[in-house]
N, CA, C and O atoms as a GROMACS GRO file, in nm:
protein
  300
    1MET      N    1  -0.955   2.150   0.314
    1MET     CA    2  -0.799   2.119   0.285
    1MET      C    3  -0.762   2.054   0.393
    1MET      O    4  -0.647   2.009   0.390
    2GLY      N    5  -0.832   2.032   0.501
    2GLY     CA    6  -0.811   1.928   0.616
    2GLY      C    7  -0.828   1.813   0.568
    2GLY      O    8  -0.749   1.732   0.520
    3LEU      N    9  -0.945   1.813   0.584
    3LEU     CA   10  -1.012   1.685   0.499
    3LEU      C   11  -0.935   1.576   0.398
    3LEU      O   12  -0.937   1.454   0.382
    4THR      N   13  -0.859   1.703   0.332
    4THR     CA   14  -0.776   1.645   0.202
    4THR      C   15  -0.625   1.567   0.266
    4THR      O   16  -0.566   1.461   0.244
    5LYS      N   17  -0.611   1.651   0.331
    5LYS     CA   18  -0.476   1.621   0.404
    5LYS      C   19  -0.484   1.502   0.525
    5LYS      O   20  -0.392   1.422   0.541
    6ALA      N   21  -0.592   1.500   0.598
    6ALA     CA   22  -0.636   1.339   0.648
    6ALA      C   23  -0.632   1.261   0.591
    6ALA      O   24  -0.572   1.166   0.641
    7LEU      N   25  -0.690   1.240   0.450
    7LEU     CA   26  -0.705   1.139   0.392
    7LEU      C   27  -0.568   1.044   0.334
    7LEU      O   28  -0.526   0.929   0.329
    8PHE      N   29  -0.533   1.205   0.290
    8PHE     CA   30  -0.368   1.147   0.249
    8PHE      C   31  -0.258   1.085   0.331
    8PHE      O   32  -0.174   1.012   0.279
    9CYS      N   33  -0.258   1.116   0.469
    9CYS     CA   34  -0.220   1.058   0.591
    9CYS      C   35  -0.285   0.900   0.610
    9CYS      O   36  -0.213   0.801   0.627
   10ILE      N   37  -0.412   0.897   0.603
   10ILE     CA   38  -0.446   0.769   0.635
   10ILE      C   39  -0.438   0.650   0.527
   10ILE      O   40  -0.442   0.530   0.553
   11THR      N   41  -0.422   0.721   0.376
   11THR     CA   42  -0.387   0.702   0.248
   11THR      C   43  -0.229   0.603   0.303
   11THR      O   44  -0.213   0.481   0.298
   12ALA      N   45  -0.157   0.683   0.339
   12ALA     CA   46   0.017   0.673   0.360
   12ALA      C   47   0.039   0.604   0.453
   12ALA      O   48   0.150   0.554   0.466
   13ILE      N   49  -0.085   0.576   0.566
   13ILE     CA   50  -0.052   0.520   0.672
   13ILE      C   51  -0.080   0.349   0.638
   13ILE      O   52  -0.012   0.258   0.686
   14LEU      N   53  -0.191   0.334   0.549
   14LEU     CA   54  -0.221   0.211   0.537
   14LEU      C   55  -0.183   0.180   0.417
   14LEU      O   56  -0.192   0.058   0.406
   15SER      N   57  -0.133   0.244   0.290
   15SER     CA   58  -0.040   0.165   0.225
   15SER      C   59   0.136   0.099   0.307
   15SER      O   60   0.184  -0.014   0.302
   16LEU      N   61   0.187   0.214   0.371
   16LEU     CA   62   0.312   0.142   0.464
   16LEU      C   63   0.247   0.007   0.576
   16LEU      O   64   0.348  -0.053   0.612
   17LEU      N   65   0.148  -0.048   0.630
   17LEU     CA   66   0.100  -0.108   0.656
   17LEU      C   67   0.065  -0.250   0.609
   17LEU      O   68   0.085  -0.360   0.661
   18ALA      N   69  -0.012  -0.203   0.461
   18ALA     CA   70   0.030  -0.306   0.358
   18ALA      C   71   0.157  -0.405   0.255
   18ALA      O   72   0.169  -0.510   0.192
   19SER      N   73   0.241  -0.263   0.301
   19SER     CA   74   0.360  -0.277   0.223
   19SER      C   75   0.432  -0.379   0.317
   19SER      O   76   0.479  -0.482   0.267
   20VAL      N   77   0.445  -0.350   0.483
   20VAL     CA   78   0.509  -0.432   0.556
   20VAL      C   79   0.431  -0.546   0.569
   20VAL      O   80   0.501  -0.647   0.555
   21MET      N   81   0.311  -0.571   0.592
   21MET     CA   82   0.243  -0.703   0.595
   21MET      C   83   0.259  -0.771   0.432
   21MET      O   84   0.214  -0.886   0.430
   22GLY      N   85   0.315  -0.724   0.294
   22GLY     CA   86   0.314  -0.820   0.207
   22GLY      C   87   0.438  -0.830   0.237
   22GLY      O   88   0.453  -0.951   0.253
   23PHE      N   89   0.572  -0.761   0.262
   23PHE     CA   90   0.696  -0.785   0.292
   23PHE      C   91   0.718  -0.950   0.394
   23PHE      O   92   0.757  -1.064   0.367
   24LEU      N   93   0.685  -0.904   0.473
   24LEU     CA   94   0.669  -1.058   0.566
   24LEU      C   95   0.607  -1.182   0.576
   24LEU      O   96   0.619  -1.276   0.654
   25ILE      N   97   0.507  -1.149   0.433
   25ILE     CA   98   0.437  -1.245   0.413
   25ILE      C   99   0.541  -1.330   0.277
   25ILE      O  100   0.540  -1.451   0.257
   26THR      N  101   0.594  -1.264   0.227
   26THR     CA  102   0.651  -1.267   0.072
   26THR      C  103   0.794  -1.334   0.186
   26THR      O  104   0.801  -1.454   0.213
   27TYR      N  105   0.881  -1.248   0.231
   27TYR     CA  106   0.983  -1.292   0.318
   27TYR      C  107   0.973  -1.443   0.347
   27TYR      O  108   1.052  -1.526   0.302
   28GLU      N  109   0.866  -1.469   0.427
   28GLU     CA  110   0.819  -1.618   0.483
   28GLU      C  111   0.791  -1.708   0.404
   28GLU      O  112   0.770  -1.824   0.441
   29GLU      N  113   0.788  -1.673   0.297
   29GLU     CA  114   0.715  -1.808   0.238
   29GLU      C  115   0.870  -1.821   0.149
   29GLU      O  116   0.915  -1.936   0.149
   30TYR      N  117   0.941  -1.735   0.088
   30TYR     CA  118   1.038  -1.718  -0.020
   30TYR      C  119   1.141  -1.772   0.084
   30TYR      O  120   1.236  -1.826   0.028
   31ASP      N  121   1.148  -1.772   0.213
   31ASP     CA  122   1.281  -1.839   0.300
   31ASP      C  123   1.285  -1.997   0.308
   31ASP      O  124   1.379  -2.071   0.337
   32HIS      N  125   1.122  -2.036   0.263
   32HIS     CA  126   1.118  -2.173   0.268
   32HIS      C  127   1.193  -2.235   0.153
   32HIS      O  128   1.257  -2.340   0.158
   33HIS      N  129   1.178  -2.161   0.053
   33HIS     CA  130   1.167  -2.215  -0.077
   33HIS      C  131   1.354  -2.088  -0.149
   33HIS      O  132   1.360  -2.058  -0.268
   34TYR      N  133   1.420  -2.061  -0.089
   34TYR     CA  134   1.519  -2.026  -0.126
   34TYR      C  135   1.636  -2.050  -0.030
   34TYR      O  136   1.640  -2.025   0.091
   35LEU      N  137   1.737  -2.108  -0.114
   35LEU     CA  138   1.848  -2.130   0.014
   35LEU      C  139   1.904  -1.994   0.042
   35LEU      O  140   1.918  -1.936   0.150
   36ASP      N  141   1.937  -1.951  -0.095
   36ASP     CA  142   2.049  -1.816  -0.016
   36ASP      C  143   1.900  -1.701   0.035
   36ASP      O  144   1.785  -1.677   0.000
   37LYS      N  145   1.994  -1.662   0.133
   37LYS     CA  146   1.856  -1.581   0.203
   37LYS      C  147   1.849  -1.434   0.149
   37LYS      O  148   1.751  -1.361   0.158
   38ARG      N  149   1.955  -1.407   0.097
   38ARG     CA  150   1.956  -1.223   0.044
   38ARG      C  151   1.869  -1.287  -0.103
   38ARG      O  152   1.824  -1.191  -0.165
   39LYS      N  153   1.840  -1.398  -0.160
   39LYS     CA  154   1.764  -1.380  -0.283
   39LYS      C  155   1.611  -1.344  -0.213
   39LYS      O  156   1.522  -1.272  -0.258
   40ALA      N  157   1.614  -1.399  -0.125
   40ALA     CA  158   1.437  -1.425  -0.072
   40ALA      C  159   1.431  -1.278  -0.015
   40ALA      O  160   1.316  -1.234  -0.018
   41LEU      N  161   1.540  -1.174   0.046
   41LEU     CA  162   1.539  -1.094   0.085
   41LEU      C  163   1.452  -0.962   0.006
   41LEU      O  164   1.359  -0.885   0.032
   42LYS      N  165   1.549  -0.991  -0.111
   42LYS     CA  166   1.552  -0.934  -0.259
   42LYS      C  167   1.363  -0.916  -0.301
   42LYS      O  168   1.288  -0.819  -0.307
   43THR      N  169   1.340  -1.096  -0.328
   43THR     CA  170   1.230  -1.066  -0.368
   43THR      C  171   1.119  -1.033  -0.279
   43THR      O  172   1.010  -1.016  -0.333
   44ALA      N  173   1.127  -1.021  -0.160
   44ALA     CA  174   1.035  -0.972  -0.043
   44ALA      C  175   1.040  -0.821  -0.065
   44ALA      O  176   0.932  -0.762  -0.066
   45LEU      N  177   1.149  -0.752  -0.082
   45LEU     CA  178   1.176  -0.549  -0.116
   45LEU      C  179   1.089  -0.582  -0.202
   45LEU      O  180   0.974  -0.574  -0.159
   46GLU      N  181   1.101  -0.628  -0.342
   46GLU     CA  182   1.079  -0.563  -0.485
   46GLU      C  183   0.914  -0.626  -0.434
   46GLU      O  184   0.844  -0.527  -0.457
   47ALA      N  185   0.834  -0.718  -0.386
   47ALA     CA  186   0.664  -0.700  -0.312
   47ALA      C  187   0.630  -0.617  -0.263
   47ALA      O  188   0.542  -0.541  -0.303
   48ALA      N  189   0.716  -0.606  -0.127
   48ALA     CA  190   0.692  -0.474  -0.097
   48ALA      C  191   0.682  -0.330  -0.116
   48ALA      O  192   0.616  -0.258  -0.041
   49ILE      N  193   0.756  -0.283  -0.228
   49ILE     CA  194   0.744  -0.175  -0.289
   49ILE      C  195   0.657  -0.204  -0.416
   49ILE      O  196   0.616  -0.114  -0.490
   50LEU      N  197   0.644  -0.282  -0.427
   50LEU     CA  198   0.543  -0.288  -0.576
   50LEU      C  199   0.377  -0.261  -0.482
   50LEU      O  200   0.291  -0.184  -0.524
   51THR      N  201   0.354  -0.381  -0.288
   51THR     CA  202   0.228  -0.354  -0.254
   51THR      C  203   0.210  -0.167  -0.232
   51THR      O  204   0.100  -0.125  -0.268
   52LEU      N  205   0.293  -0.079  -0.188
   52LEU     CA  206   0.311  -0.030  -0.148
   52LEU      C  207   0.292   0.090  -0.264
   52LEU      O  208   0.287   0.203  -0.216
   53ILE      N  209   0.284   0.084  -0.383
   53ILE     CA  210   0.241   0.210  -0.500
   53ILE      C  211   0.143   0.153  -0.546
   53ILE      O  212   0.091   0.206  -0.644
   54VAL      N  213   0.073   0.003  -0.482
   54VAL     CA  214  -0.044  -0.030  -0.576
   54VAL      C  215  -0.120   0.028  -0.495
   54VAL      O  216  -0.214   0.093  -0.541
   55PHE      N  217  -0.101   0.023  -0.357
   55PHE     CA  218  -0.215   0.044  -0.249
   55PHE      C  219  -0.219   0.182  -0.246
   55PHE      O  220  -0.338   0.214  -0.250
   56PHE      N  221  -0.137   0.298  -0.241
   56PHE     CA  222  -0.088   0.382  -0.243
   56PHE      C  223  -0.238   0.447  -0.374
   56PHE      O  224  -0.322   0.536  -0.363
   57PHE      N  225  -0.209   0.359  -0.472
   57PHE     CA  226  -0.259   0.498  -0.568
   57PHE      C  227  -0.399   0.424  -0.575
   57PHE      O  228  -0.485   0.488  -0.635
   58ALA      N  229  -0.438   0.302  -0.525
   58ALA     CA  230  -0.569   0.272  -0.520
   58ALA      C  231  -0.659   0.319  -0.437
   58ALA      O  232  -0.776   0.352  -0.456
   59LEU      N  233  -0.574   0.319  -0.312
   59LEU     CA  234  -0.663   0.393  -0.160
   59LEU      C  235  -0.706   0.530  -0.217
   59LEU      O  236  -0.826   0.556  -0.225
   60GLY      N  237  -0.598   0.634  -0.263
   60GLY     CA  238  -0.625   0.756  -0.346
   60GLY      C  239  -0.693   0.779  -0.396
   60GLY      O  240  -0.750   0.887  -0.384
   61LEU      N  241  -0.736   0.652  -0.520
   61LEU     CA  242  -0.839   0.695  -0.638
   61LEU      C  243  -0.963   0.684  -0.529
   61LEU      O  244  -1.040   0.778  -0.510
   62LEU      N  245  -0.974   0.543  -0.450
   62LEU     CA  246  -1.105   0.526  -0.362
   62LEU      C  247  -1.114   0.675  -0.300
   62LEU      O  248  -1.207   0.748  -0.331
   63PHE      N  249  -1.013   0.716  -0.210
   63PHE     CA  250  -1.050   0.833  -0.103
   63PHE      C  251  -1.096   0.964  -0.247
   63PHE      O  252  -1.181   1.044  -0.208
   64ALA      N  253  -1.062   0.982  -0.357
   64ALA     CA  254  -1.081   1.095  -0.462
   64ALA      C  255  -1.244   1.057  -0.506
   64ALA      O  256  -1.323   1.148  -0.532
   65ILE      N  257  -1.274   0.951  -0.510
   65ILE     CA  258  -1.400   0.907  -0.574
   65ILE      C  259  -1.496   0.934  -0.481
   65ILE      O  260  -1.611   0.962  -0.517
   66ILE      N  261  -1.458   0.928  -0.343
   66ILE     CA  262  -1.547   0.949  -0.210
   66ILE      C  263  -1.547   1.094  -0.210
   66ILE      O  264  -1.661   1.132  -0.236
   67LEU      N  265  -1.489   1.167  -0.196
   67LEU     CA  266  -1.457   1.310  -0.167
   67LEU      C  267  -1.539   1.354  -0.313
   67LEU      O  268  -1.612   1.453  -0.307
   68THR      N  269  -1.528   1.290  -0.426
   68THR     CA  270  -1.651   1.415  -0.481
   68THR      C  271  -1.780   1.348  -0.533
   68THR      O  272  -1.838   1.354  -0.641
   69PHE      N  273  -1.797   1.302  -0.450
   69PHE     CA  274  -1.938   1.195  -0.483
   69PHE      C  275  -2.013   1.280  -0.358
   69PHE      O  276  -2.116   1.343  -0.380
   70CYS      N  277  -1.946   1.273  -0.219
   70CYS     CA  278  -1.989   1.334  -0.080
   70CYS      C  279  -1.983   1.498  -0.089
   70CYS      O  280  -2.071   1.566  -0.036
   71PHE      N  281  -1.887   1.549  -0.152
   71PHE     CA  282  -1.882   1.716  -0.166
   71PHE      C  283  -1.926   1.730  -0.284
   71PHE      O  284  -2.026   1.799  -0.260
   72TYR      N  285  -1.924   1.713  -0.398
   72TYR     CA  286  -1.962   1.789  -0.507
   72TYR      C  287  -2.053   1.749  -0.638
   72TYR      O  288  -2.063   1.777  -0.757
   73ARG      N  289  -2.113   1.663  -0.538
   73ARG     CA  290  -2.278   1.600  -0.619
   73ARG      C  291  -2.319   1.758  -0.621
   73ARG      O  292  -2.279   1.851  -0.551
   74GLU      N  293  -2.412   1.754  -0.726
   74GLU     CA  294  -2.478   1.870  -0.761
   74GLU      C  295  -2.624   1.802  -0.743
   74GLU      O  296  -2.647   1.690  -0.788
   75HIS      N  297  -2.725   1.883  -0.667
   75HIS     CA  298  -2.849   1.824  -0.605
   75HIS      C  299  -2.925   1.853  -0.712
   75HIS      O  300  -3.044   1.824  -0.712
   0.00000   0.00000   0.00000
């Protein structure tokens, strides 16, 4: 159970990091294209939320596959 919690924490941390980076990149890019800063901020927040969801599930699935193959493989 300890390894599962550790992998969940790693997944959460990496997903948050990816989300922050997605926000920063998107906001910086849309800041140049939109005159209204609120629209750029809204678009960047939407991108950050989507990035968080995608990375959380993708990393979770990856770790689930790794755990399955490493610990539950029959010899």
